[in-house]
C-alpha positions in Angstrom: 41.0 18.2 7.9 41.7 14.7 9.2 41.0 15.9 12.8 37.7 17.5 11.7 36.6 14.2 10.1 37.5 12.3 13.2 35.7 14.8 15.4 32.6 14.5 13.2 32.7 10.7 13.3 32.9 10.7 17.1 30.0 13.1 17.4 27.8 11.0 15.1 28.6 7.7 16.8 28.6 9.0 20.4 25.5 11.3 20.3 23.4 9.8 17.5 19.8 9.3 18.7 18.7 6.5 16.3 19.8 2.9 15.8 21.7 1.3 13.0 19.3 0.1 10.2 19.4 -3.6 9.5 17.0 -6.6 9.6 15.9 -6.4 13.2 15.2 -2.7 12.8 12.6 -3.5 10.2 11.2 -6.4 12.2 10.6 -4.2 15.2 9.2 -1.4 13.0 6.6 -3.7 11.5 5.7 -5.1 14.9 5.2 -1.6 16.4 3.1 -0.5 13.4 0.9 -3.5 13.8 0.6 -3.1 17.5 -0.2 0.6 17.1 -3.1 -0.3 14.9 -4.5 -3.1 17.1 -4.0 -1.2 20.4 -5.6 2.0 19.0 -8.6 0.0 17.8 -8.9 -1.8 21.1 -8.7 1.4 23.2 -11.1 3.4 21.0 -13.7 0.7 20.9 -13.3 -0.3 24.6 -13.1 3.2 26.1 -14.9 6.4 25.1 -13.0 7.7 22.0 -12.1 11.0 23.7 -10.5 9.6 26.8 -8.8 7.0 24.6 -7.2 9.7 22.4 -6.2 11.7 25.5 -4.6 8.6 27.1 -2.7 7.9 23.8 -1.6 11.6 23.7 -0.3 11.5 27.3 1.6 8.3 26.6 3.0 9.8 23.4 4.2 13.0 25.2 5.8 11.0 28.1 7.6 8.7 25.7 8.9 11.7 23.7 10.1 13.5 26.8 12.2 10.4 27.7 13.5 10.1 24.2 14.4 13.7 23.7 16.3 14.0 27.0 18.5 11.0 26.8 21.9 12.0 25.5 22.3 9.2 23.0 20.4 6.3 21.5 18.9 3.8 24.0 17.0 0.9 22.6 14.3 1.0 25.3 13.5 4.7 25.1 13.7 4.8 21.3 11.4 1.9 20.7 9.0 3.0 23.4 8.8 6.4 21.6 8.1 4.6 18.3 5.4 2.4 19.8 3.6 5.4 21.3 3.9 7.3 18.0 2.4 4.2 16.4 -0.6 4.3 18.8 -1.1 8.0 18.8 -0.5 8.4 15.1 -3.1 5.8 14.4 -5.6 7.6 16.7 -4.9 11.0 15.0 -5.6 9.6 11.6 -8.8 7.8 12.8 -10.1 10.9 14.5 -9.8 12.9 11.3 -11.9 10.2 9.5 -14.3 9.1 12.2 -14.6 12.3 14.2 -14.5 14.9 11.4 -16.0 12.7 8.7 -13.1 13.3 6.3 -12.7 10.6 3.6 -9.6 8.4 3.8 -8.5 9.7 0.3 -8.5 13.3 1.5 -6.6 12.5 4.7 -4.1 10.4 2.8 -3.5 13.4 0.5 -3.3 15.8 3.4 -0.7 13.7 5.3 1.3 13.2 2.1 1.5 16.9 1.6 2.4 17.4 5.3 5.2 14.9 4.9 6.6 16.5 1.8 6.6 19.9 3.5 8.4 18.5 6.5 11.0 16.9 4.2 11.5 20.2 2.3 12.0 22.3 5.5 14.2 19.6 7.0 16.4 19.4 4.0 16.6 23.2 3.5 17.5 23.6 7.1 20.0 20.8 7.6 21.0 19.8 4.0 20.4 16.1 4.7 17.6 13.7 5.5 19.9 10.9 6.6 19.0 9.3 9.9 22.7 8.7 10.4 23.0 12.5 11.0 20.5 12.6 14.0 22.8 13.8 16.7 21.4 17.3 17.6 18.1 18.5 19.0 16.9 20.2 15.8 17.5 17.2 13.6 15.9 14.9 16.1 12.7 17.1 16.2 12.6 17.0 12.4 13.0 13.2 12.6 10.2 12.6 15.0 7.9 15.0 13.2 8.5 12.9 10.1 8.0 9.6 11.9 4.7 10.8 13.4 3.5 12.0 10.0 4.5 8.7 8.3 2.4 6.8 10.8 -0.7 9.0 10.3 -0.2 8.8 6.5 0.3 5.0 6.6 -2.9 4.6 8.7 -4.9 6.7 6.3 -3.4 5.0 3.2 -4.0 1.5 4.6 -7.6 2.2 5.5 -8.1 3.8 2.1 -7.0 0.7 0.2 -8.9 -1.6 2.5 -12.1 0.3 2.7 -12.4 3.0 0.0 -10.8 0.8 -2.7 -12.5 -2.3 -1.3 -9.4 -4.5 -1.2 -9.9 -5.7 2.3 -7.2 -6.1 4.9 -5.5 -9.2 3.5 -5.3 -7.9 0.0 -4.1 -4.5 1.2 -1.4 -6.2 3.2 -0.3 -8.2 0.1 -0.3 -4.9 -1.9 2.0 -3.2 0.6 4.3 -6.3 0.7 4.8 -5.7 -3.0 5.4 -2.0 -2.5 7.9 -2.8 0.3 9.9 -4.8 -2.1 10.4 -1.8 -4.4 12.9 0.1 -2.3 14.6 -3.1 -1.2 15.2 -4.3 -4.7 15.9 -0.8 -6.1 18.5 -0.1 -3.4 20.2 -3.5 -3.7 20.2 -4.0 -7.5 19.7 -0.5 -9.0 21.7 1.4 -6.4 18.7 3.6 -5.4 19.6 6.5 -3.2 19.8 4.9 0.3 18.0 7.9 2.0 15.2 7.7 -0.5 15.0 4.0 -0.2 14.9 4.2 3.6 12.1 6.7 3.8 10.1 4.9 1.1 10.3 1.7 3.1 9.6 3.4 6.4 6.4 4.9 5.0 5.2 1.6 3.5 5.9 -0.5 6.7 3.1 1.5 8.4 0.1 0.3 6.3 1.8 -3.1 5.8 1.9 -3.8 9.5 -1.5 -2.2 10.1 -3.2 -4.2 7.4 -2.2 -7.5 8.7 -2.9 -6.4 12.3 -6.5 -5.6 11.2 -6.8 -8.8 9.3 -5.8 -10.8 12.5 -7.7 -8.7 15.0 -10.9 -7.6 13.3 -14.0 -9.8 13.3 -14.9 -11.8 10.1 -17.8 -9.5 9.7 -15.3 -6.7 9.1 -13.0 -8.7 6.9 -10.7 -10.1 9.6 -10.2 -13.6 11.1 -11.4 -12.6 14.5 -8.4 -13.2 16.7 -9.2 -10.0 18.6 -7.5 -6.6 18.8 -6.7 -7.2 22.5 -5.0 -10.5 21.9 -3.2 -9.2 18.8 -1.8 -6.3 20.8 -0.6 -8.6 23.6 1.2 -11.0 21.3 2.8 -8.2 19.3 3.8 -6.5 22.5 5.5 -9.6 23.7 7.5 -9.9 20.5 8.5 -6.3 20.7 9.7 -6.7 24.3 11.8 -9.8 23.3 13.4 -7.9 20.4 14.2 -4.8 22.4 15.7 -6.9 25.2 17.8 -8.6 22.6 19.1 -5.2 21.4 19.7 -4.1 24.9 21.8 -7.1 25.6 23.7 -7.5 22.4 24.0 -3.8 21.4 24.1 -4.8 17.8 22.0 -1.8 16.9 24.8 0.6 18.0 27.5 -1.0 15.9 28.5 0.8 12.7 27.2 -1.0 9.6 27.9 -0.5 5.9 24.4 1.1 5.3 
């Protein structure tokens, strides 16, 4: 029995494909969500929407190929994949609304249902939704399907609160800051299930980052401060690169934590 536990521990730590979750994980996650929003907006409004979406799709596929075929977690490939998921997931949600004319409320409900279905199938198949168990191909595919859906859902939800509910970008961002505090406080004080807390927070970070990215990047006419989506993307990209380089040098995201 002891040997089996040791073998399982070595498998999880050696072949796990995701980083440890602590403060810098959430910082980079927020940065990528914000960059995904601003970059998607810039590409779609600068290029023809169809080539822009195709370009985002190609980048997404290439990044996922790199991530799926590395044997264990690497900071550069993992966060490149997350960044491309952020960009392409935003485009997917925007295409449904702008291209097909589907209201944000409907697309939010649709992606919510899709996410629930993925969670149900994942759990029934693997008996766990923990990211600490991502050390085989099947679980990794479930993980990235979930991540992509959370980005699409977060995009639709953020646009719904800003546009459909009329809160605007800044107020939407403040709303999601409050929602982000729920899993943090519940996990720390009320001992909320850590897996539930993680996925709750993971979903909310998407509209949180996107709302503030829109507020910075969009013109005052659209409710922003007019910094520009191009400049916003560049600044966020620089911060992401710095953080990922830090992870690559220190390896702090591969050390076992108490979470």
